[in-house]
C-alpha positions in Angstrom: 34.3 51.9 1.2 32.8 48.9 2.9 29.2 49.7 1.9 30.3 49.3 -1.8 31.4 45.7 -1.2 28.9 44.4 1.4 26.0 44.7 -0.9 25.5 41.2 -2.4 24.4 42.6 -5.8 27.3 45.0 -6.0 29.9 42.2 -5.5 28.4 40.0 -8.3 28.3 43.0 -10.7 32.0 43.8 -9.9 33.0 40.1 -10.4 31.0 39.7 -13.6 32.5 42.9 -15.0 36.1 41.7 -14.3 35.7 38.4 -16.1 33.8 39.9 -18.9 36.4 42.6 -19.4 39.2 40.0 -19.5 37.3 37.8 -22.0 36.2 40.7 -24.2 39.6 42.4 -24.4 40.5 40.5 -27.5 37.6 42.1 -29.4 37.5 45.4 -27.4 41.3 46.2 -27.1 42.8 44.3 -29.9 40.0 43.8 -32.4 40.9 46.8 -34.7 44.6 45.9 -34.4 44.0 42.3 -35.4 42.1 43.3 -38.5 44.8 45.8 -39.5 47.5 43.2 -38.8 45.6 40.9 -41.1 46.0 43.3 -44.0 42.7 45.2 -43.9 42.7 48.9 -44.9 41.6 51.6 -42.5 38.5 52.6 -44.6 37.3 49.0 -44.6 37.8 48.7 -40.8 35.8 51.9 -40.3 33.1 50.5 -42.7 32.9 47.2 -40.8 32.5 49.0 -37.4 29.8 51.3 -39.0 27.8 48.3 -40.1 28.4 46.6 -36.8 26.9 49.5 -34.8 24.0 49.9 -37.3 23.0 46.3 -36.9 23.6 46.5 -33.1 21.2 49.4 -32.8 18.5 47.9 -35.0 18.5 44.7 -33.0 18.8 46.2 -29.5 15.0 45.7 -28.9 15.9 42.0 -29.0 17.5 42.5 -25.6 14.2 43.6 -24.1 12.3 40.6 -25.7 14.9 38.0 -24.7 15.6 39.3 -21.2 11.9 39.7 -20.4 11.3 36.0 -21.4 14.4 34.2 -20.1 16.1 36.7 -17.8 19.2 38.9 -17.9 21.6 36.0 -17.3 20.5 33.9 -20.3 20.5 37.0 -22.4 24.1 37.6 -21.3 25.0 33.9 -22.0 23.7 34.1 -25.6 25.7 37.3 -26.2 28.9 35.7 -24.7 28.5 32.6 -26.9 28.4 34.9 -29.9 31.5 36.7 -28.6 33.4 33.4 -28.3 32.6 32.8 -32.0 33.8 36.3 -32.8 37.0 35.7 -30.8 37.6 32.5 -32.8 37.3 34.4 -36.1 39.8 37.1 -34.9 42.3 34.7 -33.5 42.3 32.4 -36.5 42.0 35.2 -39.1 38.7 33.7 -40.2 37.2 37.1 -41.2 36.9 36.3 -44.9 33.2 36.1 -44.5 32.8 39.6 -43.2 29.0 39.5 -43.1 29.1 36.6 -40.6 31.8 38.3 -38.5 29.9 41.6 -38.4 26.6 39.9 -37.6 28.2 37.9 -34.7 29.8 40.9 -33.0 26.8 43.1 -33.6 24.1 40.8 -32.2 26.2 40.1 -29.1 26.3 43.8 -28.4 22.6 44.1 -29.0 21.9 41.5 -26.4 24.3 42.5 -23.7 25.2 46.2 -23.9 22.0 47.6 -22.2 22.4 45.1 -19.3 24.9 47.2 -17.4 22.7 50.3 -17.3 19.6 48.2 -16.5 21.1 46.3 -13.6 22.9 49.3 -12.1 19.6 51.2 -12.0 17.8 48.3 -10.4 20.4 47.6 -7.7 22.6 50.6 -7.1 21.6 53.4 -4.7 21.9 57.0 -6.1 24.2 58.1 -3.3 26.6 55.3 -4.2 26.8 55.9 -8.0 30.1 57.7 -8.2 32.2 55.2 -6.2 30.2 52.2 -7.5 31.1 53.3 -11.1 34.7 53.8 -10.0 34.8 50.2 -8.7 33.2 49.0 -11.9 35.8 50.8 -13.9 38.6 49.4 -11.7 37.1 45.9 -12.4 37.2 46.6 -16.1 40.8 47.9 -15.9 42.0 44.9 -13.9 40.4 42.5 -16.3 41.8 44.3 -19.4 45.3 44.6 -17.8 45.6 40.9 -17.1 44.1 40.1 -20.5 46.5 42.4 -22.4 49.4 40.5 -20.9 47.9 37.1 -21.6 46.8 38.1 -25.1 50.2 39.6 -26.0 52.0 36.4 -25.0 49.5 34.2 -26.8 49.5 36.3 -30.0 53.3 36.6 -30.2 53.8 32.9 -29.5 50.9 32.0 -31.8 49.2 29.9 -29.0 45.7 30.7 -30.4 43.9 27.5 -29.2 44.9 28.1 -25.5 43.9 31.8 -25.8 40.5 30.8 -27.2 40.0 28.4 -24.3 40.9 31.1 -21.7 38.6 33.6 -23.4 35.7 31.1 -23.5 36.1 30.0 -19.9 36.1 33.7 -18.7 33.0 34.5 -20.7 31.2 31.5 -19.0 32.4 32.5 -15.5 31.0 36.0 -16.2 27.6 34.4 -16.9 27.5 32.5 -13.6 28.0 35.7 -11.6 25.2 37.5 -13.5 23.1 34.4 -12.8 23.4 35.1 -9.1 21.5 38.4 -9.5 19.3 37.5 -12.4 15.8 38.9 -13.0 13.3 39.3 -15.7 12.3 42.9 -16.7 8.6 43.5 -16.7 8.1 44.7 -20.2 5.0 44.1 -22.4 6.2 42.4 -25.6 3.8 44.1 -27.9 4.9 47.6 -26.9 8.7 47.1 -26.8 9.6 48.1 -30.4 7.0 50.8 -30.5 8.1 52.3 -27.2 11.8 52.4 -28.1 11.4 53.7 -31.6 8.8 56.3 -30.4 11.2 57.6 -27.7 14.1 57.8 -30.2 12.2 59.6 -32.9 9.9 61.9 -30.8 11.4 62.5 -27.4 13.7 65.5 -27.0 15.9 64.0 -24.2 19.2 65.0 -22.7 19.7 61.4 -21.9 19.4 60.4 -25.6 21.6 63.4 -26.6 24.5 62.4 -24.3 24.4 58.8 -25.7 24.5 60.2 -29.3 27.4 62.5 -28.4 29.3 59.6 -26.8 29.6 58.2 -30.4 32.8 60.2 -31.0 34.3 59.0 -27.7 33.6 55.3 -28.7 35.2 55.8 -32.1 38.2 57.5 -30.5 38.5 54.6 -28.0 38.5 52.0 -30.7 40.9 53.8 -33.1 43.5 55.5 -30.9 45.1 52.1 -30.3 45.3 51.7 -34.1 46.8 55.1 -34.4 49.4 54.2 -31.7 50.1 50.9 -33.5 50.7 52.6 -36.8 53.1 55.1 -35.1 55.0 52.4 -33.2 54.9 49.8 -36.0 55.7 47.1 -33.4 53.1 44.8 -31.7 55.1 44.1 -28.5 55.9 47.8 -28.0 52.2 48.6 -28.6 51.0 46.0 -26.1 53.5 47.2 -23.5 52.2 50.7 -23.7 48.6 49.4 -23.5 49.4 47.3 -20.4 51.2 50.0 -18.5 48.5 52.5 -19.4 45.8 50.3 -18.0 47.7 49.7 -14.8 48.1 53.5 -14.2 44.4 54.1 -14.7 43.5 52.7 -11.2 44.7 55.9 -9.4 42.7 58.5 -11.3 39.5 56.4 -11.2 39.5 56.0 -7.4 39.9 59.8 -7.0 37.1 60.6 -9.6 34.6 58.3 -7.9 35.0 60.0 -4.6 34.7 63.5 -6.2 31.7 62.6 -8.3 29.6 61.6 -5.3 30.5 65.0 -3.7 30.1 67.4 -6.7 29.1 66.0 -10.1 29.1 69.4 -11.8 32.7 70.4 -10.8 34.0 66.9 -11.4 32.6 66.8 -14.9 34.0 70.2 -15.8 37.4 69.2 -14.4 37.7 66.0 -16.4 36.2 67.6 -19.5 39.0 70.2 -19.6 41.7 67.6 -19.0 40.3 65.2 -21.7 40.0 68.0 -24.2 43.7 69.0 -23.6 44.9 65.5 -23.8 43.0 64.7 -27.0 44.4 67.9 -28.6 47.9 66.7 -28.2 47.3 64.0 -30.8 46.5 66.7 -33.3 49.9 68.4 -33.1 52.5 65.8 -32.1 53.6 62.6 -33.8 56.7 61.6 -31.9 56.3 57.9 -30.9 57.5 58.4 -27.3 55.2 61.4 -26.8 52.3 59.6 -28.4 52.9 56.6 -26.2 53.0 58.8 -23.0 50.0 60.7 -24.1 48.1 57.4 -24.7 48.8 56.5 -21.1 47.6 59.8 -19.8 44.7 59.8 -22.2 43.5 56.4 -20.9 43.9 57.5 -17.4 41.5 60.4 -17.8 39.3 58.6 -20.3 38.3 56.0 -17.7 37.8 58.7 -15.0 35.8 60.7 -17.5 33.7 57.7 -18.4 33.0 57.0 -14.7 31.8 60.6 -14.3 29.6 60.5 -17.4 28.1 57.1 -16.4 27.0 58.6 -13.1 25.3 61.4 -14.9 23.5 59.1 -17.3 22.3 56.9 -14.4 21.0 60.0 -12.6 19.0 61.1 -15.6 17.6 57.5 -16.0 16.6 57.5 -12.3 14.7 60.8 -12.6 12.7 59.5 -15.6 9.3 57.9 -15.2 10.0 55.7 -18.2 10.7 51.9 -17.9 14.4 51.7 -17.1 15.1 48.7 -19.3 13.4 50.6 -22.2 15.6 53.6 -21.4 18.7 51.4 -21.4 17.8 50.1 -24.8 17.0 53.6 -26.1 20.4 54.8 -25.0 22.2 52.0 -26.8 20.1 52.5 -29.9 20.8 56.3 -30.0 24.5 55.6 -29.6 24.5 52.9 -32.3 22.4 54.8 -34.9 24.7 57.8 -34.5 27.7 55.6 -34.8 26.7 54.0 -38.0 26.3 57.5 -39.7 29.6 58.8 -38.3 31.5 55.6 -39.0 30.3 55.4 -42.7 31.2 59.1 -43.3 34.6 58.6 -41.8 35.1 55.4 -43.9 34.2 57.3 -47.1 36.5 60.2 -46.2 39.4 57.9 -45.3 39.4 56.4 -48.8 40.9 59.8 -49.9 42.9 60.9 -46.9 43.8 57.5 -45.3 45.6 58.0 -42.0 44.6 61.7 -41.7 41.1 60.5 -40.8 42.5 60.2 -37.2 42.7 64.0 -36.9 38.9 64.2 -37.7 38.3 61.6 -35.1 40.2 63.6 -32.5 38.4 66.9 -33.3 35.0 65.2 -33.1 35.9 63.8 -29.7 36.8 67.2 -28.3 33.5 68.7 -29.6 31.5 65.9 -27.9 33.4 66.2 -24.6 32.6 69.9 -24.4 28.9 69.4 -25.4 28.3 66.6 -22.9 29.7 68.7 -20.1 27.2 71.5 -21.0 24.3 69.1 -20.7 25.5 67.7 -17.3 26.1 71.2 -15.8 22.6 72.2 -17.0 20.9 69.2 -15.3 22.9 69.0 -12.1 
């Protein structure tokens, strides 16, 4: 494993990922729960996230413009400042002005989400992708695990000011690590928007299709915690399940990273079958204990699954002759534009069926899991 740590760029990517995951856990892990705890109905939460991803997709070319002028690190810093503002609004229940809240969390994603794909394609060797993505995932898990403990204590004790300070400091530390490996993508300003839109509208790409199908996994990832919270009806119990679940994920991710570098096709098929079975359990069982245990198992294989899929995406990007930063933006835009459609449809449906919308989310996730595996097997 030493070659995955002796690379200077790898180490800074791992460290920035850890601090970012810690700081962003409030929005990523607890955001939907905080809105629901504040009295917001499910259809409104779905609607907000639909608008969020629509705005995020529309403004993703902003990442290319900003990063090509001031560098990746400054782009990341601007995104993190917006995330600090979003964290403040969540902690102090200052989401009455929903348009401001949606704009803040959307533009932050537009600026920073493509950076991980762009930097990994610049610095990571193809033969290292499986284990590298496993270490990245472990960095995320460790950051989220520590954050879930800190956030739970802070939220329960209502120590919001200290929480906000911790979140802000970790976002800023993350920026300093990215600064160590900063670079400016070579992209012609006049062609950025044209290139990205042209690729999205005209190119028939498996890379773009995988990102679009990932929509249902993203939605599942955001809303399974809310499903668990509704089943348990207790914030401390919910947080305990989340924390234990995160800690257990370290084992499976290590195994999957090693297997992915050896045989991507078999690994993808293996985790696809497991993920489909695990998600199916949510459709048929509602016992709080079983749901909690399944959430832990689900998270375990979800992270392993994501590490495997990310390796496939990076391989497809590597094979393409297109500018890698443009491809990173195209992937995020494809994801976001699909998300806004699916989210808004789910929001409308949930007005009439309320909590039963979760079953639709689970079915869509299973369909995407199987479809993505078919594409990976075809391209391997």
